[in-house]
Each structure stands twice: as structure tokens, then as C-alpha cells.
Steps between C-alpha positions, in 0.01 A plus 500: 500500500635837388422866539267623239332166412128500468289240639140392526421349851241426760519658846503218754492718817569851639753541776536803730483768380322468172760275350340271244692168441458417137582159371691463176668218320826616612407562869306737711506888454399756757257753344360787707131592480379177360232285646470120567357329193572762245664409176754771435761610249823611676843630425795393708657799656748359739668157557710456811625211699275262283184719585322688224283816529280620224281791404125453417440571119144379465228308675408256224225329717340597822512283807187273555491675846465846354171691499431856361672768688273754683758779435567648166855587591615145583819407312579857426531629850778355706294462816304170488636161395210259548194709422380263224490205733212415743592603845497136616762416244707795588503375856615160382777652313630709791455212754711283265767756475549539871479123563769421254734759650438371858531141410839569327617692804362270770600157345802496720272556820473163675188565687171545313311832456150597431403675167168674537447602139387847394249740644305708262438877515139570633463739199663419177408816292530864617702401796792747480494784738798691346612571146790715367401604153764639263477793250636451172420390137438158336710587207773761440342858480151341526218632707522523884432176677460413857512157645757205506821426306451283195612149549872479428536868450691760716332805353172434347184549707158337440190683627329227698156650530355142502734359773325228689721467816370847613141607569301756295623803720860439387385468136300822514772705665747375252264588198420837655867594560601398144221692335570817689875509443468377135232762439778765462586504116841600365661744550337501845547127535592400867821296479590166651840418650730343249716245689801534260498869452390580867263766362129538542228561777258204547641193667261273698148479622491319835159382619422328826160382624413345829302180422315499824443871573484629146738788545694613184843668477615645167843632447611671176878463466682752282838660462569864597541595140246699304203302399531636142875439444634853436209646692260523200229546772141526397345823374403729778804463702793742514720239331263459206630808324803308352742642746683235709526565868836580618482214757735371781599164622323420821675257742372153523511353848759236536595469130793734444565595138166397367340834536724645240391228251128542577432863579153617587446798282346814645465853389569765746226747576244306280302182460760318292513119487440484874148656477423293183591190686286596782204535257588161350485347844178664586339378178621138576361533861164613377477210252558246754274648767237531233499109482401482863234770482355336195473160676747340270707355782415220731759623751571843627817713468711533821763696327619633170877583482757649266846345548813654338767236420815597323690179535615351175408145615165365393358484867227689678664700778449863627720799499191718582133411575216733474161409632239629251209354688426323822794315668792286409359159653196288556414234732466125411381211715648132510385235747343737757795746496525845354786628292596842378625479136680794339621519138837331564391266777581142448177311508402163330356594168211237527315589826268193470792268428710661779245382764546137361876538510498649860248242631727235361803642660314545825396141509851390454622745760224385735649152518829647604368568847336160552556364840513824669199664674285739294720504194845567658421846638860549629670424173703746283415501129728659243324617184771561255452711190182604674378773255222696662467239787197305367625158611642638819171644611316187415750294706492758799198342691679152518852639597656680796693727268538540126793681355475607131794597288465686175764707286243751378451775750155606382378148534623482852329823594179373346539176695533684827199713437291204378594298807398801733171551308417128540587514887796265476762592767739194460617583159837670435614613154863561422619686180803345357668226291427162643866409470606779740196541708515146637818587683322781686194315637569383857210263516553152342209363293291190580342514149590655175288612210662589167348688216785620299506686165496321162878432514480322832726534797845636508740188551662671803175584652368150436794370707415723788130402491595129495741538783233601742402139493122550552283194473259623237524753209228620256630613166275696271626535153389707185763326290510116510848481343644725774330287759647173389836660489475613863341165600825329382700697760242412773520127422883521515475670844263268681149585397234304310178602317197359668210664307474723188220651299471733194261797520388670183523877580535605136242333267583479133868614546798274533549581871400288805559508876625208706477430876734246665528387847866404604590299817827435654611150457466304822792276436708809496441572868840542663667499160565763247129636489460533875864597577549770233614830635378824362695618194680840530 
């Protein structure tokens, strides 16, 4: 098999994440974005160490499992992978992916372990409570678009006004925002930020909606440049007479040097671009509020924000945030607890699925205290990579003390406020890197809960965690391949997996969560596992 060869093949299965394994006469080829049972045409793009990777050229015959997609953007948008499969089939695909990974990792584990399958999301469509839409165009110099990046493209943006993983409020807000900004024809056209040239105005539209309470946050993210490029502001503004404002570079907090590259143009003593931009924002605000007044929304606006972001990276962050309406947060409810959620708060993107995930983790955690009265009320629990402290607060009633560690300062502040709001006095949240923070906590843990980011746990931090020698650990993972890598280290250091289950937090996409319960090997008592000293 050589690079550049073209084959016709049948996809036998799909491995995580979205890697179809196609069978050819010369061996298997990994092809992204293919589905089990499809007959495809592929071109080999890489051959290394006897393994071949290919690029999908054509789906010659659909899989017998496929049905009609409920979304007109499927296959063009890069968001969903399994939208043409019935939900039950998608669950089987994801369960198989996770089980194969765990089987390969745990085959060296002498003791048996319990696989508990996959738990479905209670809501399969319209489940997402947060979306970051991008401004751009679908083809070079084409009309303004607002939505998701085209599959396989770094630049092209598809307007996903028919997206099925969000509810109607998201779709209506997207449609309204696009129509408003696209309604300015040349030469008054509002520019979008070009990622290569680092020029332009519109960047992102961030929408969050509380699934339980219905509160909506909208944040328009722009640069500090003129909305009209060289300040070709609309007629009626002081800059509309063809004279460009003199302008000055305003400082951008925490980003030295970027202000010069992206000056906010103003005209001294007149309206200039600053006044024209204000009018632009007022018009945008009025369009959105009109949706609520006219009864077009099921939810209700908690806040509408304008965020200025001059970073060259394609991420949503704030150099300055202006509240155009309301406030910069709403409240959401999960499993009887109340949480304050801001624009940048970490919060599970599927509120309904999060309840399944956290109830599963809590059931695993509950067994850790078995044998002690009333759920081990004297025990110390570490919640590492704690985010806004959701798991810590759910564990608090069953523990004497819960200590959460999270590197994002804003998330820690939110966790403290949420715990206080929920009347939980035995939770402490520490801002810092887990690797360093563990050395500064005087109390030793009895139980440990891990919910790391997608890349898993830093190897040095993992060594410190294992060195505590606790009897039970619950590991929650949003990336199964990172989980099995870390599990390999746990197995080498005296732990075994007792139970594991997949939880579908992200229907139709290639992502899936896994919860695993680890126990310290009993035969290791007095040996390496029990006698390990804490790593420096």
C-alpha cells in the first residue's frame, strides 16, 4: 500500500474519535468521518509503521444503519459526526469505542472488572446550553456567514441556522444577528476578522442558555478596530463624510503590543467611529430585545454583552466587556443545587446529561464510604480539576470536608460563591495547578475525584495523586484515549479498575464521557502500593 493509491472499501467499524476502519484487499485503512457499513472511495494519505491513513473521497453507498439526517448542514458543518444514524445506533458505536479501548488497556489486569455499558443523554436534540458561533464567509470574498467552521477547513464558516443540537432560541438569535450585520451593504459593510490578516471587526457570537431556568446570555465578540475597516461609517455619523478619524491606539489590558496592531479609531471632538460603533451596538441590542418583546423566544434574556478581544488566537476571551443589557450571568439548577453561570464559566454543555453524569459519579463515590456511619462524614475528599465545583458540592453532604483544586481563577471564585449560595460550609476551593497545589494542602485525602481536561493528567501530578495511596478513586474523563493512558500508570502503581461506564454527554458528535472506579489492589498491602511515600 502506497501513498496516493485509491481504493474502494467497506467501513467495518469506527474507533474513537470518528476514525473509520475501512477494509481493503491490502489491509485496513483509517478514514476519518466515515460510518460503519458505508462503502467508500478513499485515497491513501499516509503510510507509517505498517499502518495506513486515508482521506474520504466519496461515499459510494450509504450504510444500512443510516437514516435521513434531520439537519441540512450535516456533512458540510464540522460539528456532528453521527447525525445520520439513529440515536440507538450511535450509542452502540460509542459504547464499542470505549469498551475496545478499556479492554486493550485492562487485559493485563488480573482481577475482573464490571463494564456497565453506556448511558444515554435524556435529551438527544437541542441539548447544548452553550455555543460559540464564528463570523466569516463560506467562500473567499463571499457574503457574511455566522456559524461553524466547514468540515476540514480552517477558514470557511457555514451558517448553521438549522442546527439540531441547539434549541430554537439559539437558531433565532443566530439568524437575527446575521441578518442585522449583513444588512449593511458595501461600502458600509461591517467587516469580520480575517484570521490571516488580523484585520476586521466581527469575531464570535457566544450564546448560553440555562436549560432549567431559561435564562439567556448573548455576547458579541469583536476587535477594537473600526467596524467598517477604514472607518467608512454609516451615513449620519461624523466619520461618514469621507474623512478618516485621526485615531489613537488604546491599551489592551494584559496584551502589550497588540493595541498598536488593532487600534480603536476615534475622532477627537466628534462622533467618529466610536459614536458610529455605539449606534451599531444599540441597533444590535434593539434587534435582540425585539425577539423577547414579540414573544419569539422561549427563554428570557439575562444579559447581552459586547466583548472586545484583540488576541490573534481564534479563541473567545475578553480584553474589555461592556454590559449592553441586564447582567453578565444567569442561574442554572442541577440535582437540587443552584449555580451562577457567567459567560466564561466552565459548566457542562449538556445540563440534562450532566445530571446523569454527576448522579453516576455520586453513586460511585457513595460506595467509597461504605462501612462508615452515615456515609463517612469525617472523610476528606479531594475534587481535582474541580471547575466551578459542581461535583464537590454534590459530594459535600457525604463528606467531612471537600477540597477542590482548579487552575482557572474565575472558576474557583464561582465555585466559592455557588457553595455559599447552596449553604455548603465544608467546601474549600483552591486556585492553582494541581501539580503544585497538592504540595500546599495539609490535609491528606481519604477519597479522590478526578475530572481532568481532555489531555488528561500531567504525569508528575499523576504520580503525586497515586502516592497518597487512597483506597478508592473516581476518574471522570471527557477523552477516553487520555483515560486509558492514565489508567496504564494506575495499573503499574498498584490500582485496578473495578467498574466503568460511558455517558453520552454529546449526542451526534464524536465525543463521549467515561466514569471509572479505581481501587487499590489488596495484595499490594504492605508492598509498593501501601508503602509508597509521597513524591516530591
